[in-house]
C-alpha positions as CSV (number, residue, x, y, z in Angstrom):
1,X,224.1,27.2,19.7
2,X,223.4,30.8,19.7
3,X,225.0,34.2,19.0
4,X,226.2,36.6,21.5
5,X,227.0,40.2,21.7
6,X,227.7,43.2,23.9
7,X,229.6,46.3,24.1
8,X,231.3,47.5,27.8
9,X,232.2,50.8,28.4
10,X,236.0,50.7,29.6
11,X,235.6,54.1,31.5
12,X,233.2,54.5,34.2
13,X,232.6,58.6,32.4
14,X,231.6,57.2,29.4
15,X,227.7,57.3,28.1
16,X,225.4,54.1,28.4
17,X,225.9,51.9,25.4
18,X,223.6,52.2,22.5
19,X,220.3,50.4,22.7
20,X,220.2,50.8,18.9
21,X,223.3,50.0,18.3
22,X,222.5,46.2,20.7
23,X,219.7,46.4,18.2
24,X,221.5,46.1,15.0
25,X,224.4,43.4,16.8
26,X,221.6,40.6,17.7
27,X,220.1,41.4,14.2
28,X,223.3,40.6,12.0
29,X,223.2,37.4,14.1
30,X,219.8,36.2,13.6
31,X,220.8,33.1,11.2
32,X,222.5,31.9,14.5
33,X,219.9,32.5,17.1
34,X,215.9,32.5,14.9
35,X,213.7,31.4,17.7
36,X,214.2,34.4,20.2
37,X,216.2,36.8,20.9
38,X,217.0,39.2,24.0
39,X,218.5,42.0,25.5
40,X,220.4,43.5,29.2
41,X,221.3,47.2,29.5
42,X,222.6,49.2,32.1
43,X,224.7,52.1,32.7
44,X,228.0,50.4,32.3
45,X,227.3,47.3,29.4
46,X,224.8,46.1,27.2
47,X,223.9,42.4,26.2
48,X,222.6,40.8,23.4
49,X,221.4,37.3,22.4
50,X,219.8,35.6,19.7
51,X,218.4,32.2,20.7
52,X,219.0,29.0,18.8
53,X,216.5,26.7,22.0
54,X,217.8,23.6,22.0
55,X,218.2,22.8,26.5
56,X,214.9,24.1,28.4
57,X,212.9,25.1,25.8
58,X,210.1,27.0,28.0
59,X,212.9,29.1,30.1
60,X,216.1,29.4,28.9
61,X,215.9,32.9,27.5
62,X,218.9,34.9,27.9
63,X,220.6,37.3,29.1
64,X,220.1,35.5,32.3
65,X,221.0,37.3,35.8
66,X,222.3,35.3,38.6
67,X,223.6,36.2,42.0
68,X,220.8,38.4,43.3
69,X,220.4,39.7,39.6
70,X,224.1,41.8,40.0
71,X,225.7,38.8,37.2
72,X,224.3,38.7,34.0
73,X,225.5,36.4,31.2
74,X,224.7,35.5,27.0
75,X,225.9,32.4,26.1
76,X,226.3,30.4,23.4
77,X,227.1,26.5,23.3
78,X,226.5,23.6,25.4
79,X,228.3,22.4,29.0
80,X,227.4,18.8,28.7
81,X,228.1,18.1,32.0
82,X,225.7,20.8,33.2
83,X,223.3,18.3,35.4
84,X,226.2,16.8,37.4
85,X,227.5,20.8,37.7
86,X,224.1,21.5,39.0
87,X,224.0,18.9,41.6
88,X,227.1,20.1,42.9
89,X,226.5,23.7,43.6
90,X,223.2,22.3,44.8
91,X,224.9,20.7,47.5
92,X,226.3,24.6,47.9
93,X,223.1,26.0,47.8
94,X,222.7,27.2,44.8
95,X,219.3,27.3,44.2
96,X,218.2,27.5,40.4
97,X,214.8,29.0,38.2
98,X,215.8,27.2,35.0
99,X,216.7,23.7,34.0
100,X,219.2,25.3,31.7
101,X,223.1,25.3,31.0
102,X,223.0,28.5,31.1
103,X,222.2,29.5,34.8
104,X,224.4,26.8,35.7
105,X,227.7,28.7,34.4
106,X,227.0,31.5,35.8
107,X,226.4,30.0,39.4
108,X,229.4,27.5,38.6
109,X,231.6,31.2,38.5
110,X,230.0,32.7,40.9
111,X,231.1,29.4,43.1
112,X,234.3,29.2,41.4
113,X,235.4,31.8,39.3
114,X,237.8,31.0,36.8
115,X,238.4,27.6,37.7
116,X,234.7,27.2,36.6
117,X,235.7,26.3,33.3
118,X,238.2,23.9,34.0
119,X,235.5,21.9,34.9
120,X,233.2,22.1,32.3
121,X,233.2,19.7,29.4
122,X,231.4,21.5,26.2
123,X,231.7,23.8,24.0
124,X,231.0,27.6,24.3
125,X,231.5,30.8,24.0
126,X,230.7,33.3,27.0
127,X,230.3,36.9,28.5
128,X,229.7,37.0,32.0
129,X,229.5,40.4,33.3
130,X,229.5,41.6,37.3
131,X,227.4,45.2,37.3
132,X,228.2,45.7,40.9
133,X,232.1,45.1,39.9
134,X,231.9,46.6,37.1
135,X,233.8,43.1,35.1
136,X,233.5,41.6,32.2
137,X,234.9,38.0,31.6
138,X,234.5,36.1,28.6
139,X,235.6,32.3,27.8
140,X,236.2,30.3,24.9
141,X,236.1,26.3,24.8
142,X,239.4,24.3,24.7
143,X,239.3,24.4,20.7
144,X,237.3,27.2,19.5
145,X,234.0,25.2,18.1
146,X,232.2,28.4,19.5
147,X,233.7,31.5,18.1
148,X,234.3,35.2,19.6
149,X,236.1,38.0,18.5
150,X,236.0,41.5,20.2
151,X,237.4,45.2,19.4
152,X,238.1,48.4,21.3
153,X,237.1,50.9,20.2
154,X,236.2,54.7,21.2
155,X,236.6,53.8,24.7
156,X,234.1,50.6,24.5
157,X,234.6,47.0,24.5
158,X,232.7,45.0,21.5
159,X,232.2,41.5,21.4
160,X,230.3,38.9,19.3
161,X,230.1,35.5,18.2
162,X,230.9,37.3,14.2
163,X,232.5,39.7,13.4
164,X,229.7,41.1,11.2
165,X,227.8,42.1,14.5
166,X,230.7,44.1,15.7
167,X,231.0,46.3,12.5
168,X,227.2,46.6,13.0
169,X,227.0,48.3,16.0
170,X,229.0,51.5,15.0
171,X,229.8,52.9,11.3
172,X,232.5,54.1,12.9
173,X,234.8,51.2,13.5
174,X,237.3,50.9,11.0
175,X,237.1,47.9,7.9
176,X,240.6,47.0,6.9
177,X,242.1,43.8,6.3
178,X,245.0,43.2,8.6
179,X,248.0,42.5,6.8
180,X,249.2,40.2,9.6
181,X,246.0,38.0,9.1
182,X,246.7,37.9,5.1
183,X,249.9,37.0,6.2
184,X,249.1,33.7,8.4
185,X,245.8,32.9,6.3
186,X,248.0,32.5,3.2
187,X,250.9,30.4,4.9
188,X,249.1,28.3,7.8
189,X,245.1,28.3,5.9
190,X,244.3,30.2,9.1
191,X,244.7,32.8,11.4
192,X,246.5,32.2,14.6
193,X,244.1,33.7,17.6
194,X,244.6,36.7,18.8
195,X,245.1,37.5,15.4
196,X,242.6,38.5,13.3
197,X,241.6,39.0,9.4
198,X,240.3,42.6,10.0
199,X,242.5,44.8,11.2
200,X,241.4,46.0,15.2
201,X,239.3,43.0,15.8
202,X,241.1,39.6,17.5
203,X,239.9,36.2,18.2
204,X,239.7,35.2,22.0
205,X,242.6,32.0,22.1
206,X,240.7,28.9,22.3
207,X,241.2,27.3,26.4
208,X,241.2,31.3,27.5
209,X,239.5,33.4,30.2
210,X,240.1,36.8,29.7
211,X,238.8,38.9,32.0
212,X,237.8,43.5,31.9
213,X,238.4,44.3,35.8
214,X,238.6,48.3,36.8
215,X,240.7,49.1,33.6
216,X,242.7,46.0,34.0
217,X,242.8,43.4,31.3
218,X,243.9,39.9,32.3
219,X,243.7,36.7,29.9
220,X,244.7,33.4,31.2
221,X,245.0,30.2,29.3
222,X,242.3,27.6,31.3
223,X,243.4,24.6,28.9
224,X,246.2,23.2,26.1
225,X,246.6,19.9,24.8
226,X,249.4,17.7,26.9
227,X,250.8,14.6,26.0
228,X,253.0,12.1,27.6
229,X,256.9,13.3,28.2
230,X,259.6,11.4,26.1
231,X,261.4,8.8,28.7
232,X,259.4,10.3,31.5
233,X,256.6,7.7,32.0
234,X,254.0,9.8,34.4
235,X,250.4,10.1,35.2
236,X,249.6,11.3,32.2
237,X,250.4,8.6,30.0
238,X,248.4,5.0,29.0
239,X,249.7,1.9,30.8
240,X,248.1,-0.6,29.7
241,X,248.0,-2.6,26.2
242,X,246.6,-2.2,23.2
243,X,243.6,-4.2,23.9
244,X,242.8,-2.5,27.0
245,X,243.2,0.9,24.9
246,X,240.2,-0.5,22.8
247,X,238.3,-1.0,25.5
248,X,238.5,2.6,27.2
249,X,238.5,4.4,23.9
250,X,235.5,2.4,22.9
251,X,233.7,3.1,26.5
252,X,234.8,6.8,25.9
253,X,233.5,7.4,22.3
254,X,230.3,5.8,23.1
255,X,229.7,8.0,26.7
256,X,230.5,11.3,25.0
257,X,228.0,10.2,21.9
258,X,225.5,9.0,24.6
259,X,226.2,12.6,26.5
260,X,225.4,14.6,23.0
261,X,222.0,12.9,22.3
262,X,220.9,12.4,25.9
263,X,221.2,16.2,26.9
264,X,219.0,18.2,24.4
265,X,215.8,18.5,24.0
266,X,215.1,18.2,20.7
267,X,215.9,15.7,18.1
268,X,219.7,15.1,17.2
269,X,220.7,13.9,13.9
270,X,223.9,13.1,12.5
271,X,226.3,13.9,9.2
272,X,227.7,10.6,7.5
273,X,230.5,10.8,5.0
274,X,231.4,7.4,4.7
275,X,234.5,7.7,6.1
276,X,235.6,5.7,9.4
277,X,234.3,8.8,12.1
278,X,231.3,9.7,10.5
279,X,230.7,5.9,10.8
280,X,231.4,5.5,13.9
281,X,229.4,8.0,15.4
282,X,226.7,7.4,13.4
283,X,226.4,3.6,14.4
284,X,226.4,4.5,18.1
285,X,224.4,7.6,17.3
286,X,221.3,5.3,16.2
287,X,222.0,3.3,19.2
288,X,221.1,6.1,21.9
289,X,218.7,7.7,19.8
290,X,216.0,5.6,19.9
291,X,213.9,4.8,16.5
292,X,213.9,7.2,14.6
293,X,217.2,9.2,13.8
294,X,218.0,10.6,10.9
295,X,221.5,10.5,9.2
296,X,222.7,13.2,6.3
297,X,225.3,13.2,3.4
298,X,226.9,15.0,1.0
299,X,226.9,13.1,-2.8
300,X,228.8,15.5,-5.7
301,X,228.4,15.0,-9.3
302,X,231.9,14.6,-9.8
303,X,232.4,10.9,-9.4
304,X,235.7,11.8,-8.1
305,X,234.4,13.3,-4.8
306,X,231.7,11.5,-4.4
307,X,231.3,8.4,-1.6
308,X,227.6,7.6,-1.5
309,X,228.3,3.7,-2.2
310,X,229.8,3.7,1.7
311,X,227.4,6.1,3.1
312,X,224.1,4.5,2.1
313,X,226.2,0.9,3.0
314,X,226.6,2.9,6.5
315,X,222.9,4.1,6.6
316,X,221.6,0.5,5.9
317,X,223.1,-1.1,9.2
318,X,222.3,1.5,11.0
319,X,218.9,1.8,10.0
320,X,218.5,5.8,9.8
321,X,216.3,7.8,8.1
322,X,219.0,8.6,5.7
323,X,218.9,11.9,3.6
324,X,220.9,13.2,0.6
325,X,221.8,16.4,-1.6
326,X,224.2,16.4,-4.7
327,X,226.5,19.0,-5.3
328,X,228.0,20.1,-8.4
329,X,230.6,22.3,-9.6
330,X,227.9,25.2,-10.7
331,X,226.5,25.0,-7.0
332,X,229.2,25.8,-5.0
333,X,230.0,28.5,-7.5
334,X,226.4,30.1,-6.9
335,X,226.2,30.1,-3.2
336,X,230.0,30.5,-2.9
337,X,229.6,34.8,-2.0
338,X,227.0,33.8,0.8
339,X,229.8,30.6,1.7
340,X,232.0,33.9,2.6
341,X,229.3,36.0,4.0
342,X,229.8,33.9,7.0
343,X,232.8,32.1,7.3
344,X,233.8,35.9,7.8
345,X,237.9,35.0,6.3
346,X,239.3,34.0,3.2
347,X,239.6,30.3,2.4
348,X,241.4,28.4,-0.1
349,X,239.2,25.3,-0.7
350,X,235.7,25.2,-1.8
351,X,234.4,22.9,1.1
352,X,232.7,24.9,3.0
353,X,230.4,25.2,0.5
354,X,228.9,22.0,0.4
355,X,228.3,21.7,3.9
356,X,226.5,25.0,3.4
357,X,224.3,22.7,1.2
358,X,224.1,20.2,4.0
359,X,223.0,22.2,6.9
360,X,220.4,23.9,5.0
361,X,219.0,20.1,4.3
362,X,219.3,19.2,8.1
363,X,217.6,22.5,8.9
364,X,214.9,21.1,6.2
365,X,214.2,18.3,7.6
366,X,213.3,19.6,10.7
367,X,216.9,19.1,13.0
368,X,218.4,21.8,14.9
369,X,221.2,19.2,16.1
370,X,223.9,17.1,14.0
371,X,226.5,15.1,16.0
372,X,229.6,14.6,13.0
373,X,233.1,12.7,13.3
374,X,235.0,16.3,13.7
375,X,238.2,15.5,15.8
376,X,239.1,11.7,15.5
377,X,241.6,12.2,12.8
378,X,243.3,14.9,15.0
379,X,243.1,12.9,18.4
380,X,244.0,9.3,16.7
381,X,246.3,10.4,14.1
382,X,244.2,10.2,10.6
383,X,245.9,12.3,8.4
384,X,248.0,11.7,5.7
385,X,250.4,14.6,7.2
386,X,250.9,13.0,10.2
387,X,252.2,9.4,8.0
388,X,254.0,11.7,6.0
389,X,255.7,13.1,8.9
390,X,256.5,9.6,10.1
391,X,258.5,8.7,6.8
392,X,260.0,11.9,5.9
393,X,261.8,11.5,9.2
394,X,262.5,8.3,8.7
395,X,264.0,9.1,6.0
396,X,266.0,11.8,7.5
397,X,267.9,10.0,9.4
398,X,269.5,8.5,6.3
399,X,268.9,11.0,3.0
400,X,270.9,9.1,0.8
401,X,268.8,5.9,1.2
402,X,266.4,5.6,-2.0
403,X,264.5,2.4,0.0
404,X,263.4,5.0,2.8
405,X,261.9,7.5,0.5
406,X,259.5,4.8,-1.6
407,X,257.4,5.0,1.6
408,X,256.5,8.3,0.6
409,X,254.5,6.2,-2.4
410,X,252.0,5.2,0.5
411,X,250.4,8.4,0.6
412,X,248.1,10.6,-0.7
413,X,246.3,8.0,-2.8
414,X,243.0,9.6,-4.2
415,X,244.7,12.8,-5.1
416,X,244.9,12.9,-9.2
417,X,247.5,15.2,-9.0
418,X,249.9,13.3,-6.2
419,X,253.0,14.7,-5.4
420,X,254.5,11.2,-4.7
421,X,253.5,9.8,-8.8
422,X,257.0,10.3,-9.8
423,X,259.9,9.6,-7.0
424,X,262.3,12.4,-8.4
425,X,259.8,14.7,-8.1
426,X,258.6,13.3,-4.9
427,X,262.3,13.0,-3.8
428,X,262.8,17.0,-4.3
429,X,259.3,17.9,-3.4
430,X,259.6,15.9,0.1
431,X,263.5,15.4,0.7
432,X,263.5,19.4,1.2
433,X,264.6,20.5,4.6
434,X,264.8,16.6,5.4
435,X,268.1,17.1,7.4
436,X,266.3,19.4,10.0
437,X,263.7,16.3,10.9
438,X,263.8,17.2,14.2
439,X,262.8,21.0,14.2
440,X,258.9,22.4,15.3
441,X,256.9,22.3,12.4
442,X,259.1,19.5,10.5
443,X,255.7,17.6,9.4
444,X,254.0,20.6,8.4
445,X,256.8,22.1,6.4
446,X,255.7,20.7,2.9
447,X,252.0,22.3,3.2
448,X,253.1,25.5,4.7
449,X,255.8,25.8,1.7
450,X,252.7,25.4,-0.9
451,X,250.3,27.4,0.2
452,X,253.1,30.6,0.8
453,X,253.4,30.1,-2.6
454,X,250.1,31.9,-3.2
455,X,251.9,35.3,-1.9
456,X,253.5,35.4,-5.1
457,X,250.1,37.1,-6.1
458,X,250.3,39.2,-3.7
459,X,250.7,43.1,-4.4
460,X,253.1,45.5,-4.4
461,X,251.9,47.3,-0.8
462,X,250.7,43.7,0.9
463,X,254.4,41.9,0.0
464,X,255.9,45.1,1.5
465,X,253.7,44.7,4.7
466,X,253.8,41.2,5.7
467,X,257.7,40.6,3.8
468,X,259.3,41.3,7.7
469,X,256.7,39.0,9.1
470,X,257.6,34.7,9.4
471,X,253.4,33.5,9.9
472,X,255.5,30.1,10.4
473,X,258.2,31.8,13.1
474,X,255.6,33.6,15.0
475,X,253.5,30.6,15.0
476,X,256.4,28.2,16.7
477,X,257.6,31.0,19.0
478,X,254.6,30.8,21.0
479,X,254.9,26.8,21.5
480,X,254.8,25.9,24.7
481,X,257.7,25.0,26.9
482,X,257.2,21.1,26.9
483,X,256.3,21.2,23.3
484,X,260.2,19.7,23.2
485,X,260.1,17.0,25.8
486,X,256.6,15.3,23.7
487,X,256.9,13.0,20.8
488,X,257.2,14.0,17.5
489,X,253.2,12.4,16.8
490,X,252.6,14.3,20.0
491,X,254.2,17.6,18.5
492,X,252.6,17.2,15.0
493,X,249.3,17.1,16.5
494,X,249.1,19.6,18.7
495,X,250.0,21.7,15.8
496,X,247.2,20.8,13.7
497,X,244.7,21.1,16.6
498,X,246.3,24.5,17.1
499,X,246.1,25.6,13.4
500,X,243.8,23.8,11.2
501,X,241.7,22.2,13.3
502,X,241.0,25.0,15.0
503,X,240.9,27.5,12.5
504,X,239.4,26.3,9.6
505,X,237.7,22.6,10.1
506,X,235.3,23.6,13.0
507,X,235.1,27.4,12.3
508,X,234.6,27.9,8.3
509,X,234.5,24.2,7.7
510,X,232.5,24.0,11.1
511,X,230.3,26.3,13.1
512,X,229.8,28.9,10.3
513,X,228.4,26.6,7.6
514,X,226.6,25.2,10.3
515,X,224.6,28.0,11.6
516,X,224.3,29.8,8.3
517,X,221.2,27.5,8.7
518,X,220.6,27.5,12.6
519,X,222.1,24.3,12.9
520,X,224.3,23.1,15.8
521,X,227.2,20.9,15.9
522,X,228.1,18.2,18.8
523,X,231.6,16.5,17.9
524,X,231.5,13.2,20.2
525,X,235.6,13.0,19.8
526,X,236.3,16.1,21.3
527,X,234.7,15.2,24.4
528,X,237.1,16.4,27.5
529,X,237.2,13.1,28.3
530,X,237.7,11.6,25.5
531,X,240.7,14.0,24.7
532,X,242.4,13.7,28.1
533,X,242.6,9.3,26.9
534,X,243.8,10.1,23.2
535,X,246.3,12.3,24.4
536,X,247.7,9.6,26.8
537,X,247.9,6.9,24.5
538,X,251.2,5.6,23.0
539,X,251.4,6.8,19.2
540,X,252.3,3.3,18.2
541,X,248.3,2.8,19.0
542,X,247.4,5.0,17.3
543,X,249.4,5.3,13.8
544,X,250.7,1.7,14.1
545,X,253.8,1.7,11.6
546,X,251.9,3.3,8.3
547,X,248.8,2.7,9.6
548,X,246.5,5.5,11.0
549,X,244.0,5.3,13.7
550,X,244.6,1.8,14.4
551,X,243.3,2.4,17.8
552,X,239.9,3.5,16.3
553,X,239.7,0.9,13.7
554,X,239.8,-2.0,16.2
555,X,236.4,0.3,18.2
556,X,235.0,0.2,15.0
557,X,235.7,-3.5,13.8
558,X,232.5,-5.0,15.9
559,X,229.7,-2.0,14.7
560,X,230.8,-0.3,11.4
561,X,230.9,-2.7,8.0
562,X,234.0,-3.7,7.6
563,X,234.5,-2.6,4.3
564,X,234.4,0.9,5.9
565,X,237.3,0.2,8.6
566,X,239.6,-1.0,5.2
567,X,239.1,1.2,3.1
568,X,242.0,3.6,2.5
569,X,241.8,6.9,4.1
570,X,240.1,9.3,1.9
571,X,239.3,13.2,3.2
572,X,236.5,15.0,2.5
573,X,237.4,17.2,-0.5
574,X,235.1,18.8,-2.9
575,X,236.0,20.4,-6.6
576,X,237.7,23.6,-6.4
577,X,239.1,26.1,-8.8
578,X,237.2,24.6,-12.1
579,X,233.8,25.5,-10.6
580,X,234.7,29.4,-11.1
581,X,235.5,29.1,-14.9
582,X,233.1,27.0,-16.8
583,X,230.8,28.2,-19.3
584,X,228.0,30.2,-17.7
585,X,229.9,31.0,-14.5
586,X,227.8,33.6,-12.7
587,X,229.0,37.2,-13.1
588,X,230.0,38.4,-10.1
589,X,233.7,36.2,-10.1
590,X,233.9,38.7,-13.2
591,X,233.4,41.3,-11.2
592,X,235.3,40.5,-7.8
593,X,238.3,39.5,-10.1
594,X,238.1,42.4,-12.4
595,X,241.1,44.9,-12.2
596,X,239.5,47.2,-10.7
597,X,238.1,45.3,-7.7
598,X,241.7,43.8,-7.3
599,X,243.2,47.6,-7.3
600,X,240.3,48.6,-4.8
601,X,241.0,45.8,-2.2
602,X,244.8,45.7,-3.1
603,X,245.7,42.6,-1.8
604,X,246.4,41.3,-5.1
605,X,248.4,42.3,-8.2
606,X,245.9,42.3,-10.7
607,X,248.3,41.3,-13.5
608,X,249.2,37.9,-11.9
609,X,246.0,37.5,-11.2
610,X,244.7,37.6,-15.0
611,X,247.4,35.2,-15.8
612,X,246.6,32.6,-12.9
613,X,242.7,32.8,-13.9
614,X,243.5,32.6,-17.9
615,X,245.4,29.5,-16.6
616,X,242.6,27.9,-14.5
617,X,240.0,28.4,-17.9
618,X,242.6,26.9,-19.9
619,X,242.4,23.6,-17.4
620,X,238.6,24.0,-17.7
621,X,238.6,22.4,-20.8
622,X,240.1,18.9,-20.2
623,X,243.9,20.3,-18.1
624,X,245.0,19.4,-15.2
625,X,245.4,22.5,-12.3
626,X,248.2,22.3,-9.5
627,X,247.2,22.1,-6.2
628,X,248.9,24.8,-6.0
629,X,246.9,26.8,-8.8
630,X,243.3,25.3,-7.5
631,X,244.2,27.3,-3.9
632,X,245.4,30.6,-5.4
633,X,242.2,31.0,-7.1
634,X,239.9,30.0,-4.2
635,X,242.2,32.2,-2.0
636,X,242.2,35.4,-4.3
637,X,238.3,34.9,-5.1
638,X,237.4,34.6,-1.5
639,X,239.6,37.2,-0.2
640,X,238.3,39.4,-3.1
641,X,234.5,38.4,-1.7
642,X,235.1,39.1,1.4
643,X,236.2,43.0,0.8
644,X,233.2,43.6,-1.0
645,X,230.8,42.2,1.8
646,X,232.9,43.8,4.9
647,X,235.0,46.7,4.0
648,X,233.8,48.2,0.6
649,X,229.9,47.8,1.2
650,X,230.1,48.6,5.0
651,X,227.0,47.4,5.5
652,X,225.1,47.0,9.0
653,X,223.2,44.7,10.8
654,X,219.1,45.4,10.5
655,X,217.2,46.8,13.5
656,X,215.2,44.3,15.7
657,X,213.0,45.1,18.4
658,X,211.1,41.5,18.7
659,X,212.2,40.6,21.8
660,X,211.5,37.9,24.2
661,X,213.8,39.6,27.0
662,X,214.2,43.2,27.3
663,X,215.8,44.1,30.8
664,X,216.9,48.2,29.9
665,X,217.9,49.7,32.9
666,X,219.0,53.1,31.5
667,X,215.6,53.4,29.7
668,X,213.8,52.5,32.8
669,X,215.6,55.3,34.8
670,X,215.1,58.0,32.2
671,X,211.3,57.0,32.4
672,X,211.4,57.3,35.7
673,X,213.6,60.1,36.1
C-alpha cells in the first residue's frame, strides 16, 4: 500500500494549492511509502503520493495520468482483478503505458464512471482529478481496509490517508477533539464514518464514492453488505447442501489466497496466530507461494495470551520459514506512544501494540506484503458475540427459564474474569433488556453498555457536550431498510462489520500497525466473491447450534492439523492496563495522566482518573482487574497521548524534496512567464 494526499481549491478564484503544503503532506506519510514520492500540481489541485512498490516496480510511479494527461490519479491499495479489467479495457480500445493496477483504475473510471468501482475486487483509497472538468472523485473500498480522511478549510478541500498529513498541510486547520467522535469511540469502540475523532476532519465511509464537481458535492454507496431475506428465498441465497457449501467455500478461499500471492512482484508472507483462520491462510499460502514462504507470529511473556504451541504446529506442517517476536508488558508500555501516533484515535485495548512489533519483524526480514486471516470471524460467525446473541435470544423467548440461561456458561471460556462464571451474576448481566431480543443491535447491547461505562470518567464539559447524544441510536438510525428483513445472525454480522471490523480491526489493529513499518496487509477472507458467497449461506452453515464457523472448520479439516480445527475459539488478546502500572513504568504515563495534562485535554475528570489509576496500581500486586477498568485506563491513556501528539504539540510534516515524479504546471507557467 501507499499514502495519498491532496489539496483541491473549491473555488476557481482561489490561489493554487501550496507546493510546500503538498510536500509537508507527503512527508508526513513517509512511513506508508518509503520507496518513491511524487507530486502533481495545477491551478486548482495538487496531488501527492508516497509509494510502497509492490506491483510494477519499474513503472508504477504516481501521480499517474490517463485520458490524454488530463485525468490524474493517486491510489493507495491493490486491485487484485486488474489483469481481467485491463483485458476488458483493451477490448474497448484503451492503450496502456504501464503494467500497474493504478493505470487500470484511471482508464476504468474514464470508461465506466462511478460504476467502475463496483467491478473492482480489492482494497483501495483513490483520488482522481479531472483537470479539464474540475472534478475530484474520492473512493474507498468496501470494508475500509485503506483509510481516507478529508477536511474542508479556507475554501479548500484537504484529503489524505492519515489525519497527520492534513494537519501538516496548514497550521491554521483547527485541531480539537470532536465530542461526537469521542462519544462514539467510548460506546462502539470506534467512530462510524463519516464521523471522525477530530473536529472538522471526516472519514470517507467504506464502500462509498464522493465527488466534488463545480461546487456541488455528492456521495453515494457503490456497495453494502447484503443477506437473504427471511421467508423470501431468491438468487442471493445459497440453495445447496452443507457439503456443497464446503466445496464452494474451499474453492473461493483457495482462489482468493492465490490471487493475493500471484498479484505481487515481491515475496508475500503470512501472519500466523495459531487460530483456525490464519492457519488456513498460511497453509494455502504455502501451497501457492512456492518453496520459500515466511510466516510471522506473536509470542507473549504472559502465558494467558500465548499461543506458541499452536503457531509452531501449523508452521511445521506447512513447512514455512517461521519467525517469532516475544512481547512483554514492558514492551507494550514502551511503544504505546508510537502506536497511538499511528492509530490517530483512542483505543480501548493494547492489542494493536504487539502487532506494531510484529510488522516491524516482518519488515526486518525483507517482506513488504503479508496475508492475514482477518474477516473470517465476521463472515462466518466466529465470535462469541454471535453465540451470545443466539443464546440470549433463545433465553428471551422464555425469560423465566433457568435451563436456557445455563447455556451462557458455554461462552467466553478464555477469559480469567468471564462474565458467566457465576450464574446469578451472569443472569443479571446478560438478562438486561432480555425482553427486547428482537430489537436491532440486541446482540451488541452488552458490549456497548460495558464500553459506555467508561464515560463515567468524562469531564463535566465533555459530559455536557455528549449527554444529548446517543451513539447507539444514531448508529441504528442509519441501518438500511432491508435490515429488518434479514435473519438475526445476518443482522449481528452486519453491525459487527460496520463497526468493530472496519473501524478497529482493519484500522487501528490492521492498516495502521502494518503501515507503521511499510508493510501491506492482504485479506483473503475479504475477497469480494468469497464475501458474497459467505453472506448467501444459511445461518446454520455458519453457526450450527453453538458451533462457530462450522462450514469453515469443515473446509480446514483435510489440510489443517486437527488440534487447530477442534480447539476452542481464543481471540487474539494482549495484556492491558497492568502494562502501565508496574514498577519502572515509563515516565510518559505519569505525565499524560497528571492533573494538568488531564485538565488541558478536558476529556476526563482528573479525580476520577486518579481513583482509576490507584485501583489499577493496587491490582498490579496480584489483584484482579475488571474488564471495564482495563478498557478505561487504556482508553484514557490513549486519548491523552492523542491530545499531546495532535492537538497540544501541533506537529507538522517534514518537507520532502526527493521526488520521483514532479509535475508542477503552476511552477512551469511561472518560469515561462
